[in-house]
C-alpha positions in Angstrom: -20.6 -6.0 14.2 -20.0 -9.7 14.2 -22.6 -10.4 11.4 -21.3 -7.8 8.9 -19.0 -10.2 7.0 -21.7 -12.9 6.8 -24.2 -10.2 5.5 -21.7 -9.3 2.8 -21.3 -12.9 1.8 -25.1 -13.1 1.5 -25.2 -10.0 -0.7 -22.3 -11.4 -2.8 -24.4 -14.5 -3.6 -27.3 -12.3 -4.6 -25.1 -10.2 -6.9 -23.4 -13.2 -8.5 -26.8 -14.5 -9.5 -28.0 -11.2 -10.8 -24.8 -10.7 -12.9 -25.6 -14.0 -14.6 -29.3 -13.3 -15.0 -31.0 -11.7 -18.0 -33.0 -9.7 -15.5 -30.1 -7.6 -14.4 -31.4 -4.6 -16.5 -34.3 -4.3 -14.0 -32.2 -2.2 -11.7 -31.7 -5.0 -9.1 -28.2 -5.5 -10.1 -27.3 -1.8 -9.6 -29.0 -1.7 -6.2 -27.1 -4.9 -5.2 -23.9 -3.2 -6.2 -24.8 -0.2 -4.1 -25.6 -2.4 -1.0 -22.3 -4.2 -1.3 -20.4 -0.9 -1.9 -21.8 0.5 1.4 -21.2 -2.6 3.4 -17.7 -3.1 1.9 -16.8 0.4 2.9 -18.0 -0.3 6.4 -16.1 -3.5 6.6 -12.9 -1.8 5.3 -13.2 1.0 7.8 -13.7 -1.6 10.6 -10.9 -3.9 9.7 -8.2 -1.8 8.0 -5.9 1.0 9.1 -7.1 3.8 6.9 -4.0 6.0 7.7 -1.9 3.6 5.6 -4.6 2.5 3.1 -2.9 1.4 -0.1 -3.7 -0.5 -3.3 -2.6 -3.8 -1.8 -5.2 -3.2 1.0 -7.9 -2.9 -1.6 -6.8 -6.2 -3.2 -6.8 -7.9 0.2 -10.3 -6.8 1.0 -11.5 -7.8 -2.5 -10.0 -11.2 -2.1 -11.4 -11.7 1.4 -15.0 -10.7 0.8 -15.6 -10.0 -2.9 -13.7 -12.8 -4.5 -16.7 -14.4 -6.2 -17.9 -11.1 -7.7 -17.4 -10.6 -11.4 -14.7 -8.1 -12.6 -17.2 -5.5 -13.8 -19.2 -5.5 -10.6 -16.1 -5.6 -8.4 -14.7 -2.5 -10.2 -18.0 -0.6 -9.7 -18.2 -1.6 -6.1 -14.6 -0.4 -5.5 -15.3 3.0 -7.1 -17.7 3.7 -4.2 -16.4 1.5 -1.4 -12.8 2.6 -1.5 -13.3 6.2 -2.3 -11.3 8.1 0.4 -14.2 10.4 1.3 -16.6 7.4 1.6 -14.1 5.6 3.8 -13.8 8.6 6.1 -17.6 8.7 6.5 -17.6 4.9 7.1 -15.0 5.4 9.8 -17.2 7.9 11.6 -20.0 5.3 11.7 -17.5 2.6 13.1 -16.2 5.1 15.7 -19.7 5.8 16.8 -20.4 2.1 17.3 -17.1 1.6 19.1 -17.8 4.4 21.5 -21.1 2.6 22.5 -23.3 5.4 21.2 -25.1 3.1 18.7 -25.9 -0.6 18.6 -24.8 -3.0 16.0 -28.2 -2.9 14.3 -27.9 0.9 14.1 -24.5 1.1 12.4 -25.7 0.7 8.8 -28.7 3.1 9.1 -26.4 5.6 10.8 -23.9 5.2 8.0 -26.7 5.7 5.4 -27.8 8.9 7.2 -24.2 10.2 7.1 -24.0 9.4 3.4 -27.0 11.5 2.7 -25.8 14.3 5.0 -22.4 14.4 3.5 -22.9 13.7 -0.2 -26.6 14.6 -1.0 -26.7 17.9 -2.8 -29.8 20.1 -2.8 -30.7 23.1 -4.9 -31.9 26.5 -3.6 -35.4 25.1 -3.3 -34.3 22.1 -1.3 -34.8 19.7 -4.1 -32.3 16.9 -4.6 -29.7 17.5 -7.4 -28.3 14.0 -7.1 -29.6 10.7 -5.8 -27.3 8.9 -3.3 -29.8 6.1 -3.0 -28.6 4.5 -6.3 -25.1 3.2 -7.1 -24.8 5.5 -10.1 -26.0 8.5 -8.1 -23.8 7.8 -5.1 -20.7 7.2 -7.3 -21.4 10.5 -9.1 -21.7 12.3 -5.8 -18.3 11.3 -4.5 -15.3 13.5 -5.0 -13.3 12.0 -7.8 -9.8 13.1 -6.9 -7.6 10.0 -6.7 -10.6 7.7 -7.2 -9.8 4.8 -9.6 -6.5 6.5 -10.4 -3.0 5.4 -9.6 -1.0 7.6 -7.3 1.9 9.6 -8.7 4.3 6.9 -7.5 2.2 4.1 -9.0 2.0 6.0 -12.3 5.8 6.4 -12.3 6.3 2.7 -11.6 3.9 1.7 -14.4 5.6 4.1 -16.9 9.0 2.9 -16.0 8.1 -0.8 -16.2 6.6 -0.2 -19.6 9.7 1.6 -21.0 12.2 -0.9 -19.5 10.2 -4.1 -20.0 9.8 -4.5 -16.3 13.5 -4.4 -15.5 13.0 -1.3 -13.3 10.7 -3.2 -10.9 13.5 -4.2 -8.5 15.1 -0.8 -8.3 11.7 0.9 -7.7 11.0 -1.6 -5.0 14.3 -0.7 -3.3 13.6 3.0 -3.6 10.1 2.6 -2.3 11.3 0.8 0.8 14.0 3.4 1.4 11.4 6.2 1.4 9.7 4.5 4.3 12.8 4.8 6.5 13.6 7.6 8.9 17.0 9.4 8.8 18.6 7.2 11.5 17.7 4.1 9.5 18.9 5.6 6.3 22.3 6.3 7.9 22.6 2.7 8.9 21.7 1.5 5.4 24.3 3.9 4.0 27.0 2.6 6.4 26.1 -1.0 5.3 26.4 -0.1 1.6 29.7 1.6 2.1 31.0 -1.4 4.0 30.3 -3.6 0.9 33.0 -1.8 -1.1 33.0 -2.0 -4.9 30.2 -4.1 -6.2 31.0 -7.3 -8.0 30.3 -6.5 -11.6 29.0 -10.0 -12.2 26.2 -9.2 -9.7 25.1 -6.0 -11.3 21.6 -6.6 -12.8 20.3 -3.1 -13.1 21.4 -1.3 -16.3 22.6 2.3 -16.1 19.8 3.6 -18.3 17.3 2.1 -15.9 18.9 3.8 -12.9 18.8 7.1 -14.8 15.1 6.6 -15.5 14.3 5.8 -11.9 16.3 8.6 -10.3 14.9 11.1 -12.8 11.4 10.2 -11.5 12.2 10.1 -7.8 10.9 13.7 -7.3 7.6 12.6 -8.8 7.5 9.5 -6.5 8.0 11.8 -3.5 4.9 13.9 -4.1 2.5 11.6 -2.2 4.9 11.5 0.9 3.1 13.9 3.2 5.7 14.0 5.9 8.0 15.9 3.5 5.7 18.9 3.6 
């Protein structure tokens, strides 16, 4: 899939022109967004580790391939491209290609067929209830859980930063990094902390009320950590 990135750049140029054109109401703008949504989802599944997909990964992909796209279009593309269910389907298409079962030219058509198969809804008479061939229809067809919403930990961080004027950022960063460690690593960190002895009061920059606010919300921050279940 050597040409995927270049194809995306070509589509970006088209959308940039449409976003600036008075003709955008013709529907071309929406279809351009859909094309980029599908291709961005493929590119993300191809180049990123979806098992550790985070907000910063989205930002990295946006900067790499969608940097020229306007804010509104970028948001709408992301609603589809970075939807977890959409990425799962994109990964199936990438895996199919990597296994040698389909050629590079067949990846996008195969992905489109999976989109219809997975997200197209039919009534009892076999008539389409939704239309996954449009950006609006595809976006409406995707499960909305966690889509365009901050995770529990992100919400906690946002709330704490607002109530403490950003002073909780350092402590939250420390707590977040600690949550990534295993028990053995945590023991080493604890040993190191104990070895420091009493903290130099001149070096204390986190106020007690901020510590209370963060520790109060630690259980909420732990909710997305699946390995605790």
